[in-house]
ZAKOL-41425 format. One record per atom (N, C-alpha, C, CB): residue number from 0; residue in three letters; atom name; x, y, z. Coordinates in Angstrom, 3 decimals, always signed. Glycine has a CB too. Example, Ala and Ser with C-alpha at 12.3 -4.5 7.8 and 13.67 -1.06 7.14 Angstrom:
   seq   type   atom       east      north         up
     0    ALA      N    +13.190     -5.690     +7.800
     0    ALA     CA    +12.300     -4.500     +7.800
     0    ALA      C    +13.200     -3.300     +7.800
     0    ALA     CB    +11.308     -4.473     +9.046
     1    SER      N    +12.850     -2.250     +7.080
     1    SER     CA    +13.670     -1.060     +7.140
     1    SER      C    +12.900     +0.030     +7.870
     1    SER     CB    +14.084     -0.598     +5.725
***
This chain:
   seq   type   atom       east      north         up
     0    VAL      N    +86.572   +103.088    +50.668
     0    VAL     CA    +87.159   +101.891    +50.079
     0    VAL      C    +87.516   +102.183    +48.626
     0    VAL     CB    +86.185   +100.679    +50.181
     1    GLN      N    +88.706   +101.821    +48.263
     1    GLN     CA    +89.129   +101.974    +46.878
     1    GLN      C    +89.707   +100.656    +46.389
     1    GLN     CB    +90.163   +103.121    +46.731
     2    LEU      N    +89.375   +100.319    +45.156
     2    LEU     CA    +89.907    +99.137    +44.515
     2    LEU      C    +90.686    +99.575    +43.289
     2    LEU     CB    +88.780    +98.140    +44.141
     3    GLN      N    +91.891    +99.074    +43.158
     3    GLN     CA    +92.740    +99.461    +42.039
     3    GLN      C    +93.187    +98.217    +41.290
     3    GLN     CB    +93.961   +100.274    +42.524
     4    ALA      N    +92.666    +98.050    +40.082
     4    ALA     CA    +93.023    +96.891    +39.261
     4    ALA      C    +94.191    +97.245    +38.355
     4    ALA     CB    +91.813    +96.413    +38.421
     5    SER      N    +95.048    +96.276    +38.122
     5    SER     CA    +96.199    +96.473    +37.241
     5    SER      C    +96.601    +95.139    +36.633
     5    SER     CB    +97.389    +97.105    +38.009
     6    GLY      N    +97.507    +95.219    +35.655
     6    GLY     CA    +98.058    +94.010    +35.073
     6    GLY      C    +97.554    +93.671    +33.693
     6    GLY     CB    +97.785    +92.892    +35.952
     7    GLY      N    +96.625    +94.448    +33.183
     7    GLY     CA    +96.132    +94.175    +31.840
     7    GLY      C    +97.169    +94.485    +30.781
     7    GLY     CB    +94.880    +94.968    +31.574
     8    GLY      N    +96.868    +94.113    +29.552
     8    GLY     CA    +97.790    +94.375    +28.468
     8    GLY      C    +97.412    +93.605    +27.227
     8    GLY     CB    +99.193    +94.035    +28.879
     9    LEU      N    +98.345    +93.568    +26.302
     9    LEU     CA    +98.164    +92.869    +25.037
     9    LEU      C    +98.959    +91.574    +25.072
     9    LEU     CB    +98.601    +93.755    +23.839
    10    VAL      N    +98.313    +90.482    +24.723
    10    VAL     CA    +98.979    +89.186    +24.750
    10    VAL      C    +98.471    +88.359    +23.572
    10    VAL     CB    +98.729    +88.448    +26.107
    11    GLN      N    +99.304    +87.459    +23.097
    11    GLN     CA    +98.888    +86.570    +22.012
    11    GLN      C    +98.034    +85.432    +22.555
    11    GLN     CB   +100.114    +86.009    +21.267
    12    ALA      N    +97.212    +84.900    +21.704
    12    ALA     CA    +96.395    +83.749    +22.082
    12    ALA      C    +97.285    +82.636    +22.613
    12    ALA     CB    +95.560    +83.248    +20.883
    13    GLY      N    +96.840    +82.012    +23.687
    13    GLY     CA    +97.625    +80.973    +24.333
    13    GLY      C    +98.527    +81.485    +25.436
    13    GLY     CB    +98.443    +80.270    +23.324
    14    GLY      N    +98.651    +82.784    +25.523
    14    GLY     CA    +99.509    +83.379    +26.533
    14    GLY      C    +98.822    +83.535    +27.879
    14    GLY     CB    +99.993    +84.708    +26.063
    15    SER      N    +99.530    +84.190    +28.788
    15    SER     CA    +99.043    +84.346    +30.156
    15    SER      C    +99.206    +85.788    +30.622
    15    SER     CB    +99.787    +83.393    +31.106
    16    LEU      N    +98.341    +86.160    +31.546
    16    LEU     CA    +98.445    +87.441    +32.235
    16    LEU      C    +97.995    +87.222    +33.675
    16    LEU     CB    +97.584    +88.555    +31.526
    17    ARG      N    +98.491    +88.058    +34.557
    17    ARG     CA    +97.994    +88.048    +35.931
    17    ARG      C    +97.508    +89.440    +36.291
    17    ARG     CB    +99.090    +87.573    +36.923
    18    LEU      N    +96.250    +89.517    +36.650
    18    LEU     CA    +95.672    +90.776    +37.093
    18    LEU      C    +95.736    +90.866    +38.615
    18    LEU     CB    +94.215    +90.913    +36.601
    19    SER      N    +95.896    +92.077    +39.096
    19    SER     CA    +95.906    +92.323    +40.535
    19    SER      C    +94.866    +93.374    +40.861
    19    SER     CB    +97.309    +92.769    +41.020
    20    CYS      N    +94.313    +93.277    +42.048
    20    CYS     CA    +93.362    +94.276    +42.522
    20    CYS      C    +93.711    +94.580    +43.970
    20    CYS     CB    +91.874    +93.781    +42.380
    21    ALA      N    +94.202    +95.755    +44.213
    21    ALA     CA    +94.579    +96.168    +45.559
    21    ALA      C    +93.420    +96.926    +46.188
    21    ALA     CB    +95.863    +97.040    +45.539
    22    ALA      N    +93.080    +96.553    +47.411
    22    ALA     CA    +91.951    +97.168    +48.113
    22    ALA      C    +92.432    +97.954    +49.314
    22    ALA     CB    +90.941    +96.105    +48.551
    23    SER      N    +91.879    +99.125    +49.473
    23    SER     CA    +92.159    +99.898    +50.677
    23    SER      C    +91.126    +99.532    +51.727
    23    SER     CB    +92.146   +101.432    +50.388
    24    GLY      N    +91.304    +99.989    +52.919
    24    GLY     CA    +90.329    +99.713    +53.957
    24    GLY      C    +90.721    +98.518    +54.800
    24    GLY     CB    +88.976    +99.486    +53.349
    25    ARG      N    +89.999    +98.358    +55.858
    25    ARG     CA    +90.327    +97.295    +56.808
    25    ARG      C    +89.479    +96.062    +56.564
    25    ARG     CB    +90.140    +97.780    +58.240
    26    ILE      N    +89.846    +95.029    +57.223
    26    ILE     CA    +89.097    +93.782    +57.267
    26    ILE      C    +88.813    +93.242    +55.866
    26    ILE     CB    +87.793    +93.985    +58.020
    27    PHE      N    +89.806    +93.331    +55.017
    27    PHE     CA    +89.681    +92.819    +53.656
    27    PHE      C    +89.252    +91.367    +53.659
    27    PHE     CB    +90.995    +92.974    +52.904
    28    MET      N    +89.779    +90.596    +54.581
    28    MET     CA    +89.536    +89.159    +54.552
    28    MET      C    +88.088    +88.807    +54.855
    28    MET     CB    +90.440    +88.466    +55.534
    29    ASN      N    +87.307    +89.745    +55.363
    29    ASN     CA    +85.912    +89.469    +55.673
    29    ASN      C    +84.987    +89.578    +54.464
    29    ASN     CB    +85.444    +90.404    +56.740
    30    TYR      N    +85.528    +90.000    +53.346
    30    TYR     CA    +84.708    +90.244    +52.175
    30    TYR      C    +85.035    +89.280    +51.044
    30    TYR     CB    +84.884    +91.669    +51.708
    31    GLY      N    +83.989    +88.919    +50.314
    31    GLY     CA    +84.208    +88.221    +49.068
    31    GLY      C    +84.679    +89.208    +48.018
    31    GLY     CB    +82.933    +87.499    +48.610
    32    MET      N    +85.510    +88.729    +47.100
    32    MET     CA    +86.033    +89.572    +46.038
    32    MET      C    +85.819    +88.864    +44.713
    32    MET     CB    +87.536    +89.897    +46.261
    33    GLY      N    +85.419    +89.630    +43.715
    33    GLY     CA    +85.130    +89.026    +42.425
    33    GLY      C    +85.772    +89.762    +41.274
    33    GLY     CB    +83.661    +88.962    +42.213
    34    TRP      N    +85.878    +89.057    +40.156
    34    TRP     CA    +86.323    +89.641    +38.899
    34    TRP      C    +85.190    +89.533    +37.886
    34    TRP     CB    +87.614    +88.938    +38.374
    35    PHE      N    +85.010    +90.606    +37.162
    35    PHE     CA    +84.018    +90.676    +36.101
    35    PHE      C    +84.705    +91.199    +34.848
    35    PHE     CB    +82.809    +91.582    +36.507
    36    ARG      N    +84.047    +91.053    +33.715
    36    ARG     CA    +84.606    +91.624    +32.497
    36    ARG      C    +83.493    +92.100    +31.587
    36    ARG     CB    +85.490    +90.604    +31.772
    37    GLN      N    +83.845    +93.042    +30.745
    37    GLN     CA    +82.887    +93.554    +29.771
    37    GLN      C    +83.581    +93.701    +28.426
    37    GLN     CB    +82.285    +94.909    +30.234
    38    ALA      N    +83.100    +92.921    +27.474
    38    ALA     CA    +83.617    +92.991    +26.113
    38    ALA      C    +82.835    +94.035    +25.336
    38    ALA     CB    +83.538    +91.611    +25.413
    39    PRO      N    +83.412    +94.561    +24.258
    39    PRO     CA    +82.714    +95.575    +23.467
    39    PRO      C    +81.350    +95.084    +22.987
    39    PRO     CB    +83.563    +95.982    +22.272
    40    GLY      N    +80.335    +95.883    +23.224
    40    GLY     CA    +79.000    +95.536    +22.772
    40    GLY      C    +78.287    +94.492    +23.598
    40    GLY     CB    +79.069    +95.073    +21.401
    41    LYS      N    +78.909    +94.090    +24.709
    41    LYS     CA    +78.293    +93.054    +25.548
    41    LYS      C    +78.095    +93.578    +26.962
    41    LYS     CB    +79.160    +91.771    +25.569
    42    GLU      N    +77.242    +92.888    +27.695
    42    GLU     CA    +77.029    +93.247    +29.088
    42    GLU      C    +78.191    +92.745    +29.944
    42    GLU     CB    +75.693    +92.675    +29.598
    43    ARG      N    +78.349    +93.393    +31.074
    43    ARG     CA    +79.388    +92.949    +31.992
    43    ARG      C    +78.983    +91.586    +32.569
    43    ARG     CB    +79.618    +94.001    +33.132
    44    GLU      N    +79.966    +90.701    +32.718
    44    GLU     CA    +79.678    +89.351    +33.199
    44    GLU      C    +80.646    +88.960    +34.304
    44    GLU     CB    +79.750    +88.339    +32.048
    45    PHE      N    +80.144    +88.136    +35.186
    45    PHE     CA    +80.961    +87.562    +36.254
    45    PHE      C    +81.878    +86.502    +35.667
    45    PHE     CB    +80.074    +86.960    +37.376
    46    ILE      N    +83.144    +86.461    +36.136
    46    ILE     CA    +84.033    +85.408    +35.679
    46    ILE      C    +84.673    +84.621    +36.822
    46    ILE     CB    +85.104    +85.998    +34.815
    47    ALA      N    +84.949    +85.249    +37.946
    47    ALA     CA    +85.583    +84.522    +39.052
    47    ALA      C    +85.317    +85.232    +40.375
    47    ALA     CB    +87.103    +84.386    +38.815
    48    GLY      N    +85.132    +84.440    +41.425
    48    GLY     CA    +84.888    +85.024    +42.731
    48    GLY      C    +85.520    +84.209    +43.834
    48    GLY     CB    +83.411    +85.157    +42.975
    49    SER      N    +85.924    +84.895    +44.876
    49    SER     CA    +86.507    +84.251    +46.049
    49    SER      C    +85.733    +84.722    +47.271
    49    SER     CB    +88.038    +84.575    +46.186
    50    TRP      N    +85.001    +83.802    +47.885
    50    TRP     CA    +84.283    +84.163    +49.103
    50    TRP      C    +85.277    +84.363    +50.229
    50    TRP     CB    +83.243    +83.082    +49.480
    51    SER      N    +84.827    +85.041    +51.268
    51    SER     CA    +85.727    +85.357    +52.379
    51    SER      C    +86.276    +84.092    +53.031
    51    SER     CB    +85.002    +86.208    +53.423
    52    GLY      N    +85.541    +83.004    +52.999
    52    GLY     CA    +86.017    +81.767    +53.607
    52    GLY      C    +87.008    +81.004    +52.753
    52    GLY     CB    +84.866    +80.889    +53.912
    53    GLY      N    +87.222    +81.472    +51.526
    53    GLY     CA    +88.227    +80.853    +50.682
    53    GLY      C    +87.686    +80.054    +49.513
    53    GLY     CB    +89.061    +79.983    +51.498
    54    ALA      N    +86.403    +79.706    +49.540
    54    ALA     CA    +85.835    +78.980    +48.407
    54    ALA      C    +85.808    +79.879    +47.178
    54    ALA     CB    +84.414    +78.470    +48.737
    55    THR      N    +85.864    +79.249    +46.024
    55    THR     CA    +85.908    +80.010    +44.782
    55    THR      C    +84.809    +79.562    +43.832
    55    THR     CB    +87.273    +79.865    +44.114
    56    SER      N    +84.526    +80.430    +42.875
    56    SER     CA    +83.517    +80.136    +41.862
    56    SER      C    +83.994    +80.724    +40.550
    56    SER     CB    +82.115    +80.704    +42.260
    57    TYR      N    +83.685    +80.025    +39.453
    57    TYR     CA    +84.120    +80.467    +38.140
    57    TYR      C    +82.989    +80.346    +37.129
    57    TYR     CB    +85.331    +79.662    +37.680
    58    ALA      N    +83.013    +81.243    +36.167
    58    ALA     CA    +82.124    +81.091    +35.019
    58    ALA      C    +82.620    +79.924    +34.179
    58    ALA     CB    +82.057    +82.403    +34.174
    59    ASP      N    +81.711    +79.255    +33.531
    59    ASP     CA    +82.093    +78.103    +32.717
    59    ASP      C    +83.098    +78.486    +31.629
    59    ASP     CB    +80.853    +77.475    +32.083
    60    SER      N    +83.002    +79.694    +31.141
    60    SER     CA    +83.853    +80.114    +30.031
    60    SER      C    +85.335    +80.213    +30.415
    60    SER     CB    +83.377    +81.448    +29.505
    61    VAL      N    +85.625    +80.300    +31.704
    61    VAL     CA    +87.023    +80.458    +32.131
    61    VAL      C    +87.490    +79.322    +33.034
    61    VAL     CB    +87.199    +81.781    +32.852
    62    LYS      N    +86.586    +78.445    +33.385
    62    LYS     CA    +86.932    +77.349    +34.304
    62    LYS      C    +88.063    +76.520    +33.728
    62    LYS     CB    +85.705    +76.452    +34.584
    63    GLY      N    +89.050    +76.252    +34.561
    63    GLY     CA    +90.195    +75.468    +34.126
    63    GLY      C    +91.306    +76.298    +33.512
    63    GLY     CB    +89.755    +74.445    +33.150
    64    ARG      N    +91.013    +77.563    +33.195
    64    ARG     CA    +92.038    +78.435    +32.603
    64    ARG      C    +92.403    +79.595    +33.530
    64    ARG     CB    +91.554    +78.982    +31.259
    65    PHE      N    +91.426    +80.086    +34.278
    65    PHE     CA    +91.644    +81.227    +35.165
    65    PHE      C    +91.627    +80.753    +36.611
    65    PHE     CB    +90.569    +82.324    +34.935
    66    THR      N    +92.426    +81.407    +37.438
    66    THR     CA    +92.459    +81.098    +38.866
    66    THR      C    +92.430    +82.383    +39.664
    66    THR     CB    +93.706    +80.267    +39.227
    67    ILE      N    +91.494    +82.464    +40.582
    67    ILE     CA    +91.428    +83.604    +41.483
    67    ILE      C    +92.096    +83.223    +42.791
    67    ILE     CB    +89.960    +84.056    +41.716
    68    SER      N    +92.849    +84.153    +43.336
    68    SER     CA    +93.479    +83.925    +44.630
    68    SER      C    +93.547    +85.260    +45.366
    68    SER     CB    +94.903    +83.293    +44.468
    69    ARG      N    +93.821    +85.182    +46.628
    69    ARG     CA    +93.869    +86.426    +47.394
    69    ARG      C    +95.021    +86.404    +48.374
    69    ARG     CB    +92.553    +86.657    +48.136
    70    GLY      N    +95.631    +87.537    +48.536
    70    GLY     CA    +96.675    +87.717    +49.521
    70    GLY      C    +96.138    +88.624    +50.599
    70    GLY     CB    +97.967    +88.292    +48.889
    71    ASN      N    +95.539    +88.046    +51.615
    71    ASN     CA    +94.871    +88.863    +52.629
    71    ASN      C    +95.827    +89.802    +53.350
    71    ASN     CB    +94.186    +87.973    +53.635
    72    ALA      N    +97.054    +89.359    +53.516
    72    ALA     CA    +98.026    +90.222    +54.186
    72    ALA      C    +98.322    +91.466    +53.361
    72    ALA     CB    +99.317    +89.457    +54.457
    73    LYS      N    +98.136    +91.362    +52.048
    73    LYS     CA    +98.413    +92.491    +51.164
    73    LYS      C    +97.138    +93.169    +50.687
    73    LYS     CB    +99.225    +92.033    +49.970
    74    ASN      N    +95.991    +92.706    +51.181
    74    ASN     CA    +94.713    +93.277    +50.722
    74    ASN      C    +94.610    +93.252    +49.200
    74    ASN     CB    +94.556    +94.719    +51.231
    75    THR      N    +94.993    +92.145    +48.623
    75    THR     CA    +95.033    +92.058    +47.172
    75    THR      C    +94.376    +90.770    +46.705
    75    THR     CB    +96.475    +92.137    +46.664
    76    VAL      N    +93.641    +90.872    +45.614
    76    VAL     CA    +93.089    +89.687    +44.969
    76    VAL      C    +93.683    +89.613    +43.560
    76    VAL     CB    +91.509    +89.732    +44.931
    77    TYR      N    +93.982    +88.396    +43.133
    77    TYR     CA    +94.656    +88.172    +41.863
    77    TYR      C    +93.758    +87.352    +40.933
    77    TYR     CB    +96.011    +87.460    +42.084
    78    LEU      N    +94.015    +87.506    +39.652
    78    LEU     CA    +93.378    +86.652    +38.659
    78    LEU      C    +94.462    +86.190    +37.694
    78    LEU     CB    +92.218    +87.401    +37.905
    79    GLN      N    +94.844    +84.937    +37.819
    79    GLN     CA    +95.808    +84.345    +36.901
    79    GLN      C    +95.049    +83.824    +35.696
    79    GLN     CB    +96.628    +83.208    +37.586
    80    MET      N    +95.403    +84.294    +34.527
    80    MET     CA    +94.692    +83.929    +33.298
    80    MET      C    +95.663    +83.214    +32.371
    80    MET     CB    +94.077    +85.187    +32.599
    81    ASN      N    +95.385    +81.951    +32.117
    81    ASN     CA    +96.214    +81.136    +31.233
    81    ASN      C    +95.425    +80.738    +29.993
    81    ASN     CB    +96.728    +79.881    +31.970
    82    SER      N    +96.140    +80.289    +28.994
    82    SER     CA    +95.514    +79.826    +27.749
    82    SER      C    +94.500    +80.840    +27.234
    82    SER     CB    +94.832    +78.467    +27.964
    83    LEU      N    +94.922    +82.062    +27.175
    83    LEU     CA    +94.009    +83.140    +26.786
    83    LEU      C    +93.565    +82.982    +25.331
    83    LEU     CB    +94.681    +84.510    +26.989
    84    LYS      N    +92.325    +83.383    +25.106
    84    LYS     CA    +91.714    +83.300    +23.785
    84    LYS      C    +91.295    +84.711    +23.346
    84    LYS     CB    +90.486    +82.324    +23.795
    85    PRO      N    +91.160    +84.921    +22.049
    85    PRO     CA    +90.701    +86.249    +21.588
    85    PRO      C    +89.374    +86.668    +22.224
    85    PRO     CB    +90.554    +86.251    +20.067
    86    GLU      N    +88.520    +85.701    +22.503
    86    GLU     CA    +87.229    +86.043    +23.110
    86    GLU      C    +87.345    +86.458    +24.572
    86    GLU     CB    +86.288    +84.872    +22.999
    87    ASP      N    +88.532    +86.379    +25.138
    87    ASP     CA    +88.746    +86.895    +26.492
    87    ASP      C    +89.028    +88.392    +26.481
    87    ASP     CB    +89.899    +86.154    +27.166
    88    THR      N    +89.143    +88.966    +25.302
    88    THR     CA    +89.377    +90.400    +25.196
    88    THR      C    +88.224    +91.170    +25.812
    88    THR     CB    +89.571    +90.811    +23.733
    89    ALA      N    +88.558    +92.034    +26.766
    89    ALA     CA    +87.533    +92.773    +27.501
    89    ALA      C    +88.212    +93.724    +28.477
    89    ALA     CB    +86.571    +91.805    +28.250
    90    VAL      N    +87.407    +94.563    +29.064
    90    VAL     CA    +87.855    +95.340    +30.220
    90    VAL      C    +87.500    +94.530    +31.459
    90    VAL     CB    +87.194    +96.780    +30.257
    91    TYR      N    +88.478    +94.321    +32.306
    91    TYR     CA    +88.302    +93.495    +33.501
    91    TYR      C    +88.188    +94.384    +34.736
    91    TYR     CB    +89.476    +92.498    +33.657
    92    TYR      N    +87.208    +94.055    +35.575
    92    TYR     CA    +86.930    +94.820    +36.784
    92    TYR      C    +86.992    +93.915    +38.011
    92    TYR     CB    +85.553    +95.501    +36.688
    93    CYS      N    +87.503    +94.448    +39.090
    93    CYS     CA    +87.371    +93.751    +40.364
    93    CYS      C    +86.279    +94.441    +41.182
    93    CYS     CB    +88.731    +93.732    +41.142
    94    ALA      N    +85.682    +93.691    +42.065
    94    ALA     CA    +84.577    +94.230    +42.859
    94    ALA      C    +84.526    +93.542    +44.214
    94    ALA     CB    +83.234    +94.059    +42.118
    95    ARG      N    +83.990    +94.265    +45.188
    95    ARG     CA    +83.846    +93.720    +46.525
    95    ARG      C    +82.396    +93.301    +46.754
    95    ARG     CB    +84.295    +94.747    +47.586
    96    GLN      N    +82.228    +92.132    +47.324
    96    GLN     CA    +80.894    +91.605    +47.595
    96    GLN      C    +80.345    +92.229    +48.882
    96    GLN     CB    +80.927    +90.055    +47.707
    97    ARG      N    +79.073    +92.577    +48.858
    97    ARG     CA    +78.460    +93.119    +50.069
    97    ARG      C    +78.475    +92.071    +51.176
    97    ARG     CB    +77.016    +93.587    +49.789
    98    ILE      N    +78.666    +92.527    +52.383
    98    ILE     CA    +78.639    +91.610    +53.527
    98    ILE      C    +77.288    +90.902    +53.583
    98    ILE     CB    +78.911    +92.372    +54.857
    99    GLY      N    +77.329    +89.611    +53.790
    99    GLY     CA    +76.106    +88.836    +53.935
    99    GLY      C    +75.495    +88.366    +52.627
    99    GLY     CB    +75.111    +89.634    +54.665
   100    ARG      N    +76.082    +88.791    +51.497
   100    ARG     CA    +75.550    +88.368    +50.194
   100    ARG      C    +76.361    +87.170    +49.700
   100    ARG     CB    +75.596    +89.544    +49.149
   101    GLY      N    +75.681    +86.212    +49.161
   101    GLY     CA    +76.382    +85.009    +48.753
   101    GLY      C    +76.473    +84.792    +47.258
   101    GLY     CB    +75.734    +83.854    +49.355
   102    THR      N    +75.878    +85.706    +46.486
   102    THR     CA    +75.912    +85.510    +45.039
   102    THR      C    +76.912    +86.456    +44.395
   102    THR     CB    +74.520    +85.716    +44.432
   103    TRP      N    +77.150    +86.249    +43.120
   103    TRP     CA    +78.064    +87.091    +42.359
   103    TRP      C    +77.313    +87.962    +41.359
   103    TRP     CB    +79.093    +86.234    +41.636
   104    SER      N    +76.095    +88.261    +41.672
   104    SER     CA    +75.352    +89.226    +40.882
   104    SER      C    +75.990    +90.598    +41.031
   104    SER     CB    +73.870    +89.260    +41.305
   105    GLU      N    +75.961    +91.388    +39.962
   105    GLU     CA    +76.496    +92.746    +40.054
   105    GLU      C    +75.824    +93.526    +41.173
   105    GLU     CB    +76.319    +93.481    +38.727
   106    TYR      N    +74.574    +93.228    +41.445
   106    TYR     CA    +73.820    +93.965    +42.438
   106    TYR      C    +74.254    +93.609    +43.861
   106    TYR     CB    +72.339    +93.701    +42.263
   107    ASP      N    +75.021    +92.550    +44.000
   107    ASP     CA    +75.548    +92.167    +45.312
   107    ASP      C    +76.966    +92.669    +45.539
   107    ASP     CB    +75.516    +90.664    +45.465
   108    MET      N    +77.458    +93.497    +44.630
   108    MET     CA    +78.774    +94.102    +44.788
   108    MET      C    +78.584    +95.552    +45.244
   108    MET     CB    +79.596    +94.028    +43.452
   109    ASP      N    +79.408    +95.998    +46.206
   109    ASP     CA    +79.223    +97.369    +46.683
   109    ASP      C    +80.326    +98.331    +46.245
   109    ASP     CB    +79.139    +97.368    +48.178
   110    TYR      N    +81.487    +97.831    +45.899
   110    TYR     CA    +82.549    +98.691    +45.399
   110    TYR      C    +83.179    +98.047    +44.178
   110    TYR     CB    +83.612    +98.956    +46.490
   111    TRP      N    +83.529    +98.916    +43.227
   111    TRP     CA    +84.131    +98.478    +41.976
   111    TRP      C    +85.426    +99.236    +41.740
   111    TRP     CB    +83.160    +98.681    +40.797
   112    GLY      N    +86.389    +98.529    +41.166
   112    GLY     CA    +87.593    +99.195    +40.738
   112    GLY      C    +87.449    +99.674    +39.311
   112    GLY     CB    +88.790    +98.276    +40.875
   113    ARG      N    +88.337   +100.537    +38.915
   113    ARG     CA    +88.399   +100.914    +37.509
   113    ARG      C    +88.897    +99.712    +36.732
   113    ARG     CB    +89.321   +102.157    +37.282
   114    GLY      N    +88.433    +99.568    +35.536
   114    GLY     CA    +88.795    +98.412    +34.751
   114    GLY      C    +90.211    +98.468    +34.219
   114    GLY     CB    +87.853    +98.261    +33.628
   115    THR      N    +90.689    +97.305    +33.846
   115    THR     CA    +91.976    +97.200    +33.179
   115    THR      C    +91.754    +96.412    +31.886
   115    THR     CB    +93.054    +96.511    +34.105
   116    GLN      N    +92.303    +96.922    +30.799
   116    GLN     CA    +92.048    +96.338    +29.476
   116    GLN      C    +92.926    +95.111    +29.238
   116    GLN     CB    +92.294    +97.382    +28.372
   117    VAL      N    +92.291    +94.057    +28.786
   117    VAL     CA    +93.002    +92.856    +28.348
   117    VAL      C    +92.650    +92.634    +26.880
   117    VAL     CB    +92.626    +91.595    +29.232
   118    THR      N    +93.672    +92.549    +26.050
   118    THR     CA    +93.470    +92.317    +24.624
   118    THR      C    +94.268    +91.089    +24.229
   118    THR     CB    +93.890    +93.557    +23.776
   119    VAL      N    +93.574    +90.125    +23.637
   119    VAL     CA    +94.209    +88.888    +23.209
   119    VAL      C    +94.158    +88.832    +21.685
   119    VAL     CB    +93.513    +87.639    +23.847
   120    SER      N    +95.318    +88.792    +21.082
   120    SER     CA    +95.386    +88.760    +19.625
   120    SER      C    +95.450    +87.320    +19.125
   120    SER     CB    +96.602    +89.555    +19.124
   121    SER      N    +94.896    +87.122    +17.966
   121    SER     CA    +94.871    +85.751    +17.400
   121    SER      C    +96.113    +85.475    +16.567
   121    SER     CB    +93.611    +85.544    +16.533
***
């Protein structure tokens, strides 16, 4: 299984970006997919997740601004990020949730993509 994240870049505060994460392998729709981020000097944190059944979960810091969605036919999960703030600057990672796990703890993820850098200027 390989996860490939893309779409990061430099954007001004208030702007938008859409991240994509393409997954190889079969039965993509059976897995939950999540987005995490790690800012300089901070621990990696969960920001958005989509369970295989379609329900979603968000960290309070991004609720109302970020939207996770998935294109099962394309084996891709997206993160639409609006109203970006300088504090959203981080490396963003996508990850696959282990089968049967219902939380978004890092320890419940079995595959990770390489990160993509998002920088928000003030």
